[in-house]
KOLTIFI-474595 format. One record per residue (C-alpha): z, y, x. Coordinates in Angstrom, 3 decimals. Each point is the difference from the previous one (the first is absolute). Example, Ala and Ser with C-alpha at 12.3 -4.5 7.8 and 13.67 -1.06 7.14 Angstrom:
<atoms>
<atom <7.800, -4.500, 12.300>>
<atom <-0.660, 3.440, 1.370>>
</atoms>
This chain:
<atoms>
<atom <129.198, 118.849, 101.137>>
<atom <-3.250, -0.786, -1.810>>
<atom <-1.655, -3.414, 0.229>>
<atom <-2.846, 1.495, 2.063>>
<atom <2.413, 1.618, 2.472>>
<atom <1.988, -3.232, 0.324>>
<atom <-3.131, -1.906, 0.997>>
<atom <-1.150, 2.668, 2.479>>
<atom <3.421, -0.101, 1.704>>
<atom <-0.122, -3.810, 0.152>>
<atom <-3.519, -0.040, 1.457>>
<atom <0.958, 2.406, 2.789>>
<atom <3.211, -1.934, 0.745>>
<atom <-1.570, -3.453, -0.116>>
<atom <-3.153, 0.850, 1.965>>
<atom <1.236, 2.067, 2.980>>
<atom <-2.590, 1.783, 2.102>>
<atom <-2.889, -0.707, -2.397>>
<atom <-0.732, 3.667, -0.661>>
<atom <-3.495, -0.449, -1.425>>
<atom <1.326, -2.574, -2.483>>
<atom <2.848, 2.330, -1.003>>
<atom <-2.502, 2.831, -0.493>>
<atom <-2.281, -2.102, -2.204>>
<atom <2.851, -1.297, -2.178>>
<atom <1.504, 3.466, -0.474>>
<atom <-3.368, 1.517, -0.916>>
<atom <-0.728, -2.671, -2.613>>
<atom <3.466, -0.274, -1.547>>
<atom <0.562, 3.750, -0.199>>
<atom <-3.148, 0.363, -2.093>>
<atom <1.109, -2.859, -2.279>>
<atom <3.362, 1.520, -0.900>>
<atom <-0.644, 0.827, -3.646>>
<atom <-1.664, -3.376, -0.650>>
<atom <2.952, -1.807, 1.587>>
<atom <2.554, 2.170, -1.842>>
<atom <-1.656, -0.793, -3.352>>
<atom <0.165, -3.755, 0.712>>
<atom <3.086, -0.121, 2.207>>
<atom <1.926, -2.694, -1.927>>
<atom <-2.936, -2.405, -0.062>>
<atom <-0.964, 0.683, 3.617>>
<atom <3.570, -0.391, 1.279>>
<atom <0.482, -3.269, -1.874>>
<atom <-3.173, -1.354, 1.601>>
<atom <0.887, 1.563, 3.395>>
<atom <-3.561, 1.266, -0.157>>
<atom <0.214, 2.689, 2.672>>
<atom <1.924, -2.257, 2.378>>
<atom <-2.817, -2.547, -0.259>>
<atom <-2.700, 2.642, 0.130>>
<atom <1.077, 1.320, 3.413>>
<atom <0.665, -3.422, 1.559>>
<atom <-3.019, -1.939, 1.285>>
<atom <-0.403, -3.464, -1.458>>
<atom <-0.579, -1.304, 3.506>>
<atom <-0.117, 1.329, 3.583>>
<atom <-1.693, -2.197, 2.576>>
<atom <0.510, 0.844, 3.690>>
<atom <-1.557, -2.026, 2.797>>
<atom <-1.031, 0.110, 3.646>>
<atom <-3.662, 0.090, 1.000>>
<atom <-0.664, -1.437, 3.476>>
<atom <-3.520, 0.384, 1.421>>
<atom <-1.773, -0.051, 3.372>>
<atom <-1.690, 3.132, 1.408>>
<atom <-3.135, 0.089, 2.180>>
<atom <2.102, -0.296, 3.152>>
<atom <1.518, -3.265, -1.181>>
<atom <3.364, 1.627, -0.714>>
<atom <1.886, -1.005, -3.140>>
<atom <0.859, 2.971, -2.199>>
<atom <2.391, 0.022, -2.977>>
<atom <-0.112, 2.322, -3.007>>
<atom <1.939, 0.205, -3.242>>
<atom <-1.634, -1.012, -3.286>>
<atom <1.040, 1.017, -3.517>>
<atom <-0.888, -0.759, -3.599>>
<atom <2.058, 1.590, -2.769>>
<atom <-0.725, -1.492, -3.421>>
<atom <1.520, 2.754, -2.058>>
<atom <-0.731, -0.596, -3.683>>
<atom <-2.083, -2.583, -1.868>>
<atom <0.855, 1.012, -3.580>>
<atom <-3.616, 0.742, -0.935>>
<atom <-1.907, -2.238, 2.391>>
<atom <-0.220, -1.516, 3.492>>
<atom <1.193, 2.201, 2.846>>
<atom <-2.766, 2.313, 1.180>>
<atom <0.046, 2.429, 2.889>>
<atom <-1.384, 0.625, 3.447>>
<atom <0.858, -1.103, 3.521>>
<atom <0.657, 2.778, 2.532>>
<atom <-0.313, -0.526, 3.752>>
<atom <1.570, 2.983, 1.768>>
<atom <2.821, 0.540, 2.542>>
<atom <1.999, 1.971, -2.609>>
<atom <0.294, -2.986, -2.350>>
<atom <3.531, -1.148, -0.800>>
<atom <1.744, -1.572, -2.972>>
<atom <0.920, 3.345, -1.598>>
<atom <-3.597, 1.235, 0.033>>
<atom <-1.290, -3.277, -1.452>>
<atom <2.652, 0.143, -2.761>>
<atom <-0.922, 3.590, -0.853>>
<atom <-3.679, -0.935, -0.183>>
<atom <0.711, -3.081, -2.131>>
<atom <2.186, 2.003, -2.386>>
<atom <-2.698, 2.655, -0.415>>
<atom <-2.651, -2.704, -0.384>>
<atom <1.826, -1.448, -3.007>>
<atom <-0.510, 3.168, -2.050>>
<atom <-3.444, 0.752, 1.381>>
<atom <-1.219, -3.457, -0.986>>
<atom <1.549, 0.374, -3.435>>
<atom <-1.924, 3.242, -0.546>>
<atom <-3.345, -1.708, 0.632>>
<atom <0.409, -2.068, -3.168>>
<atom <-0.808, -3.154, 1.979>>
<atom <2.325, -3.057, 0.059>>
<atom <1.295, 0.423, 3.556>>
<atom <3.531, 0.386, 1.348>>
<atom <1.204, 1.868, 3.057>>
<atom <0.235, -1.172, 3.597>>
<atom <-0.667, 1.174, 3.552>>
<atom <0.013, -1.407, 3.496>>
<atom <-1.014, 0.501, 3.581>>
<atom <1.063, 0.030, 3.618>>
<atom <0.933, 2.358, 2.835>>
<atom <-3.130, -1.268, 1.794>>
<atom <-2.351, 2.805, 1.090>>
<atom <-3.727, -0.886, -0.218>>
<atom <-0.976, 3.099, 2.001>>
<atom <-1.209, -0.865, 3.472>>
<atom <-0.061, -3.732, -0.721>>
<atom <-3.083, -2.163, 0.441>>
<atom <-1.509, -1.888, -2.929>>
<atom <1.293, -3.239, 1.518>>
<atom <3.561, 1.374, 0.194>>
<atom <-0.152, 1.234, -3.589>>
<atom <-1.291, -3.394, -1.130>>
<atom <2.803, -1.759, 1.892>>
<atom <2.596, 2.216, -1.621>>
<atom <-1.479, -0.320, -3.515>>
<atom <-0.166, -3.785, 0.255>>
<atom <3.636, -0.211, 1.080>>
<atom <1.069, 2.470, -2.707>>
<atom <-1.827, -1.969, -2.726>>
<atom <1.363, -3.337, 1.218>>
<atom <3.412, 1.117, -1.250>>
<atom <-1.100, 2.236, -2.878>>
<atom <-2.114, -2.790, -1.531>>
<atom <3.210, -1.780, -1.056>>
<atom <0.898, 2.850, -2.332>>
<atom <-3.262, 1.195, -1.602>>
<atom <-2.693, -1.334, -2.326>>
<atom <-2.496, 1.204, -2.625>>
<atom <2.597, -0.342, -2.784>>
<atom <3.058, 0.899, 2.087>>
<atom <-0.704, 2.861, 2.407>>
<atom <-3.361, 1.535, 0.905>>
<atom <0.167, 2.335, 3.045>>
<atom <-2.631, 2.587, 0.911>>
<atom <-0.586, 2.397, 2.875>>
<atom <1.845, 3.216, 0.845>>
<atom <0.384, 2.105, 3.136>>
<atom <-1.250, -2.007, 2.981>>
<atom <-1.391, -2.780, -2.189>>
<atom <-3.680, 0.384, -0.808>>
<atom <-2.900, -2.382, -0.552>>
<atom <0.295, -1.550, 3.466>>
<atom <3.671, -0.852, -0.423>>
<atom <-0.440, -1.258, -3.577>>
<atom <-2.766, -2.303, 1.258>>
<atom <2.201, -1.528, 2.699>>
<atom <2.944, -0.340, -2.426>>
<atom <-2.131, -1.625, -2.706>>
<atom <-1.622, -2.396, 2.445>>
<atom <3.393, -1.235, 1.169>>
<atom <1.290, -0.387, -3.573>>
<atom <-3.105, -2.036, -0.884>>
<atom <0.481, -2.180, 3.070>>
<atom <3.656, -0.709, -0.814>>
<atom <-0.351, -0.524, -3.757>>
<atom <-3.470, -1.588, -0.016>>
<atom <-0.998, 2.082, -3.019>>
<atom <-2.111, 3.045, -0.736>>
<atom <1.974, 2.197, -2.407>>
<atom <0.463, 3.681, -0.714>>
<atom <3.236, 0.157, 1.962>>
<atom <-0.924, 3.255, 1.782>>
<atom <-1.916, 3.026, -1.213>>
<atom <-2.156, 2.291, 2.061>>
<atom <-2.115, -2.983, 1.021>>
<atom <-3.581, 0.314, 1.238>>
<atom <-2.677, 0.398, -2.672>>
<atom <-1.632, -3.269, 1.052>>
<atom <3.150, -2.074, -0.447>>
<atom <1.804, 1.109, -3.141>>
<atom <0.484, 3.717, 0.516>>
<atom <-0.705, 2.693, -2.577>>
<atom <-2.476, 2.817, 0.264>>
<atom <1.703, 3.444, 0.054>>
<atom <3.209, -1.469, 1.494>>
<atom <-0.280, 1.948, 3.289>>
<atom <-0.675, 3.212, -1.941>>
<atom <2.504, -0.626, -2.778>>
<atom <3.120, 1.874, 1.140>>
<atom <-1.894, 3.096, 1.118>>
<atom <-2.289, 0.034, -3.031>>
<atom <2.929, -0.639, -2.324>>
<atom <2.023, 2.888, 1.436>>
<atom <-2.885, 2.396, -0.619>>
<atom <-0.637, -1.407, -3.498>>
<atom <3.672, 0.631, -0.794>>
<atom <-0.132, 3.521, 1.470>>
<atom <-3.137, 0.683, -2.041>>
<atom <1.908, -0.880, -3.188>>
<atom <2.852, 2.283, 1.080>>
<atom <-2.416, 2.888, 0.453>>
<atom <-1.452, -0.634, -3.454>>
<atom <3.404, 0.763, -1.550>>
<atom <-0.608, 3.575, 1.182>>
<atom <-3.693, 0.030, -0.892>>
<atom <-0.954, -0.205, 3.672>>
<atom <-1.866, -2.337, 2.358>>
<atom <-0.726, -0.650, 3.694>>
<atom <-3.120, 2.139, 0.193>>
<atom <0.439, 2.600, 2.752>>
<atom <3.568, -1.084, 0.782>>
<atom <1.144, 0.023, 3.637>>
<atom <1.756, -3.295, 0.685>>
<atom <2.392, -0.865, 2.844>>
<atom <0.351, -3.725, 0.713>>
<atom <2.435, -1.629, 2.414>>
<atom <-0.788, -3.254, 1.733>>
<atom <-3.426, -1.201, 1.055>>
<atom <0.145, -3.655, -0.910>>
<atom <-1.330, -1.882, -2.978>>
<atom <1.755, 2.006, -2.735>>
<atom <-0.744, 3.416, 1.498>>
<atom <-3.655, -0.868, 0.671>>
<atom <-0.801, -1.120, -3.528>>
<atom <2.063, 2.749, -1.602>>
<atom <-2.166, 2.448, 1.964>>
<atom <-3.168, -1.809, -1.073>>
<atom <0.922, 0.284, -3.680>>
<atom <1.059, 3.659, 0.359>>
<atom <-3.413, 0.801, 1.486>>
<atom <-1.731, -1.724, -2.924>>
<atom <2.030, 2.101, -2.439>>
<atom <-0.960, 3.258, 1.726>>
<atom <3.121, 0.626, 2.073>>
<atom <0.188, 1.078, 3.644>>
<atom <2.132, -2.117, 2.367>>
<atom <1.264, 1.956, 3.012>>
<atom <2.602, -2.207, 1.749>>
<atom <0.734, -3.474, 1.312>>
<atom <2.846, -1.179, 2.207>>
<atom <1.489, -2.922, 1.885>>
<atom <3.258, -0.623, 1.849>>
<atom <-1.136, 2.259, 2.866>>
<atom <-0.928, 3.115, -2.004>>
<atom <-2.321, 1.607, -2.550>>
<atom <-3.460, 1.527, -0.089>>
<atom <-1.014, 3.022, -2.079>>
<atom <-3.682, 0.489, -0.792>>
<atom <-0.397, 3.200, -2.066>>
<atom <-3.685, -0.751, -0.614>>
<atom <0.942, -3.234, -1.725>>
<atom <-0.290, -3.671, 0.894>>
<atom <-3.363, -0.906, -1.498>>
<atom <-1.475, -3.485, -0.423>>
<atom <-1.384, -0.114, 3.549>>
<atom <3.335, 1.021, 1.497>>
<atom <1.840, -2.475, -2.230>>
<atom <-2.265, -2.775, 1.261>>
<atom <0.983, 0.981, 3.543>>
<atom <3.704, -0.304, -0.934>>
<atom <-0.599, -3.418, -1.552>>
<atom <-1.811, -1.204, 3.126>>
<atom <2.675, 1.527, 2.239>>
<atom <2.923, -1.562, -1.835>>
<atom <-1.369, -3.253, -1.398>>
<atom <-2.193, -1.107, 2.909>>
<atom <1.130, 1.768, 3.168>>
<atom <3.642, 0.419, -1.109>>
<atom <0.051, 3.400, 1.654>>
<atom <2.158, 3.098, -0.531>>
<atom <-0.797, 2.821, -2.413>>
<atom <0.057, 2.424, 2.941>>
<atom <-3.483, -1.294, 0.829>>
<atom <-1.260, 1.574, -3.247>>
<atom <1.247, 3.402, 1.170>>
<atom <-1.724, -0.471, 3.342>>
<atom <-3.302, -1.055, -1.563>>
<atom <-0.179, 2.716, -2.655>>
<atom <1.856, 2.738, 1.922>>
<atom <2.698, 0.575, -2.631>>
<atom <3.731, 0.650, 0.214>>
<atom <2.236, -2.884, 1.069>>
<atom <3.703, 0.344, -0.773>>
<atom <1.795, -2.350, 2.405>>
<atom <3.090, -1.721, -1.405>>
<atom <-0.339, 1.987, -3.224>>
<atom <-0.719, -0.982, -3.573>>
<atom <-2.653, 1.810, -2.046>>
<atom <2.263, 1.668, -2.564>>
<atom <-0.156, 3.455, 1.603>>
<atom <-3.682, 0.239, -0.963>>
<atom <-0.825, 2.060, -3.074>>
<atom <-1.286, -2.241, -2.790>>
<atom <-0.201, -0.449, -3.757>>
<atom <0.750, -3.727, 0.003>>
<atom <2.084, -2.105, 2.404>>
<atom <-0.398, -3.771, 0.231>>
<atom <2.630, -1.578, 2.306>>
<atom <-1.608, -3.333, 0.949>>
<atom <1.841, -1.011, 3.187>>
<atom <3.574, -1.307, -0.224>>
<atom <3.468, 0.549, -1.491>>
<atom <1.883, 3.299, 0.439>>
<atom <-2.929, 1.762, 1.679>>
<atom <0.361, 3.150, -2.115>>
<atom <3.346, 1.814, 0.161>>
<atom <1.531, 2.942, -1.864>>
<atom <-1.264, 2.692, 2.382>>
<atom <-3.505, -1.403, -0.156>>
<atom <0.236, -0.185, -3.798>>
<atom <0.976, 3.673, -0.105>>
<atom <-2.922, 0.844, 2.284>>
<atom <-2.420, -1.852, -2.258>>
<atom <1.120, 1.761, -3.173>>
<atom <0.168, 3.426, 1.656>>
<atom <-3.570, -0.566, 1.210>>
<atom <-1.149, -0.586, -3.570>>
<atom <-0.024, -3.793, -0.244>>
<atom <-0.072, -0.975, -3.686>>
<atom <0.003, -3.797, 0.243>>
<atom <1.535, -2.698, 2.197>>
<atom <-0.962, -3.634, -0.650>>
<atom <1.431, -2.693, 2.229>>
<atom <-2.362, -2.569, 1.473>>
<atom <2.834, -1.481, 2.092>>
<atom <3.360, -1.487, -0.987>>
<atom <2.725, 2.669, -0.304>>
<atom <-1.647, 2.431, 2.469>>
<atom <1.980, 2.979, -1.326>>
<atom <3.687, 0.312, 0.836>>
<atom <2.441, 0.264, -2.902>>
<atom <0.538, 3.757, 0.388>>
<atom <-3.767, 0.551, 0.271>>
<atom <-0.465, -1.818, -3.315>>
<atom <2.652, 2.189, -1.632>>
<atom <-1.788, 3.082, 1.308>>
<atom <-3.339, -1.087, -1.442>>
<atom <1.542, -0.709, -3.393>>
<atom <2.019, 3.230, -0.052>>
<atom <-3.148, 1.915, 0.982>>
<atom <-1.747, -1.515, -3.057>>
<atom <-3.032, -1.088, 1.994>>
<atom <-1.810, -3.240, -0.789>>
<atom <1.798, -2.699, 1.999>>
<atom <-1.049, -3.662, -0.224>>
<atom <2.431, -2.476, 1.630>>
<atom <-1.339, -2.964, 1.950>>
<atom <1.072, -2.672, -2.464>>
<atom <-2.484, 1.522, -2.459>>
<atom <-2.588, 1.778, 2.137>>
<atom <-0.575, -2.757, 2.557>>
<atom <0.134, -2.952, -2.404>>
<atom <-3.778, -0.475, 0.271>>
<atom <0.305, -2.358, 2.954>>
<atom <2.287, -2.478, -1.705>>
<atom <-1.964, 0.404, -3.237>>
<atom <-3.181, -1.286, 1.648>>
<atom <2.057, -2.642, 1.817>>
<atom <1.052, -1.161, -3.468>>
<atom <-3.643, 0.022, -1.060>>
<atom <-0.824, -2.075, 3.092>>
<atom <2.633, -2.529, -1.095>>
<atom <-1.646, -0.161, -3.426>>
<atom <-3.454, -0.545, 1.507>>
<atom <1.397, -2.751, 2.259>>
<atom <1.646, -1.766, -2.952>>
<atom <-3.204, 0.185, -2.039>>
<atom <-2.249, -0.898, 2.972>>
<atom <-2.012, 3.147, -0.709>>
<atom <-1.169, 3.035, 1.970>>
<atom <-0.370, 3.276, -1.899>>
<atom <-2.504, 2.664, 1.013>>
<atom <0.999, 3.163, 1.834>>
<atom <-0.616, 2.023, -3.155>>
<atom <2.199, -2.319, -2.108>>
<atom <2.933, 0.133, 2.415>>
<atom <-0.251, 3.763, 0.491>>
<atom <-0.093, 0.489, -3.769>>
<atom <3.103, -2.173, -0.458>>
<atom <1.776, 1.886, 2.815>>
<atom <-0.852, 3.362, -1.558>>
<atom <1.257, -1.217, -3.378>>
<atom <3.270, -1.280, 1.489>>
<atom <0.670, 3.319, 1.784>>
<atom <-0.691, 1.921, -3.209>>
<atom <2.417, -2.274, -1.852>>
<atom <2.699, 0.466, 2.656>>
<atom <-0.466, 3.745, -0.349>>
<atom <0.370, -0.249, -3.768>>
<atom <3.229, -1.998, 0.391>>
<atom <1.367, 2.681, 2.350>>
<atom <-0.863, 2.761, -2.473>>
<atom <1.534, -1.915, -2.914>>
<atom <3.336, -0.486, 1.757>>
<atom <-0.031, 3.104, 2.206>>
<atom <-1.059, 2.905, -2.213>>
<atom <2.837, 2.503, -0.378>>
<atom <0.729, 2.604, -2.686>>
<atom <-2.036, 2.701, 1.761>>
<atom <-2.966, -2.453, 0.249>>
<atom <0.495, -0.375, 3.757>>
<atom <-0.632, -3.612, 1.009>>
<atom <2.665, -1.409, 2.315>>
<atom <-2.052, -2.857, 1.443>>
<atom <2.971, -1.409, 1.926>>
<atom <1.990, -0.407, -3.182>>
<atom <-3.025, -1.287, -1.900>>
<atom <-0.939, -2.598, 2.631>>
<atom <3.538, -1.283, 0.456>>
<atom <0.739, -0.327, -3.707>>
<atom <-3.420, -1.439, -0.779>>
<atom <0.333, -2.635, 2.721>>
<atom <3.656, -0.749, -0.747>>
<atom <-0.255, -0.643, -3.743>>
<atom <-2.373, -2.949, 0.364>>
<atom <1.995, -1.576, 2.845>>
<atom <3.364, 0.521, -1.734>>
<atom <-1.142, -1.476, -3.303>>
<atom <-1.463, -3.006, 1.810>>
<atom <3.191, -0.590, 1.996>>
<atom <2.169, 0.152, -3.116>>
<atom <-2.329, -2.316, -1.938>>
<atom <0.069, -2.612, 2.775>>
<atom <3.791, -0.128, 0.316>>
<atom <1.827, -0.388, 3.294>>
<atom <-2.865, -0.498, 2.427>>
</atoms>
């Protein structure tokens, strides 16, 4: 049995029931086979893969808080500090009922390679809770965030672990979390990213993941002498990432025709223009409504309990959540003429869907490369905090664009095959791995 296969077997055996974590490890290690085989003696001696797939630290804690009725509620809290070989742990906090240890480990593992690809000195981590912000009052969310941070504050710091937002954790939640950290520690430091512009946040941070995904997709299209102009684009999700991905697509001349949420999808064949996009932003960010209301307002098709991948499109941008695009949907996309899939979410395509995209030789950008824009600007926010500076919108956007171009170049360097087809999965995994592996070996047994 090869070294890679040994580790995959051990991960599955030692982490029962953590299917998302198994999936992430298998996807990464399978694409690293030839690199591992070439360096097997050195890697085995250093137990490199064993250390690579084991988090440096897993922190689990209870989060008691009081709801508006005076009833004490209890949720589970997590922070997985996965790898600090190239810098302090960096990764978002997710508040969603689906959160469990396996999902946080998968996200932290992926974050390690994503952060490496950015070229910034940040390691991989992730955290969150099974708390659901939906339907909660601002006071309840503040109560939960303060309790969550009371415990988390013991384990994080600007040179140790710098969390950010993720699903269910936006500007409101980051504000409450930061305020509690400041109260406990009596210091104002860059311990969280995604902060408000007036108190240490970075311009472009809300837009970063969506913009970055489209910048990456734009570079992919350039490899085939193409661009977004006139392209029909299907986007899943309707939150922060989906909104700003749509905004950037519109600026580049594309036509966005779908959005979705957990209840269903809308299809607008005329295209979601700037006015309609503003409605979605108001609906989701202010009123916290359902995407069905878009269909009712603009009299377009609403597909209840369905995802948007049945819609004919040139480009698909999955921007919602993990495993939201399966094999059948992947086949539908390619048979409908889709030429590019770039992931704005973390691992939104199932393993067999990814294989189908690669075997079909379409342009497929995995999340660890295509959605690295968010953590890239989080890293830039950390830099601005350390320097006590605030860069202009143009400066940050320019740096983001440059980082996404560089990530694309790394993927091409490591992923180009003999027929000139670029396997972006292979390229991203190898590109991210090499830097982490070399750093781990150089630092000894840490």
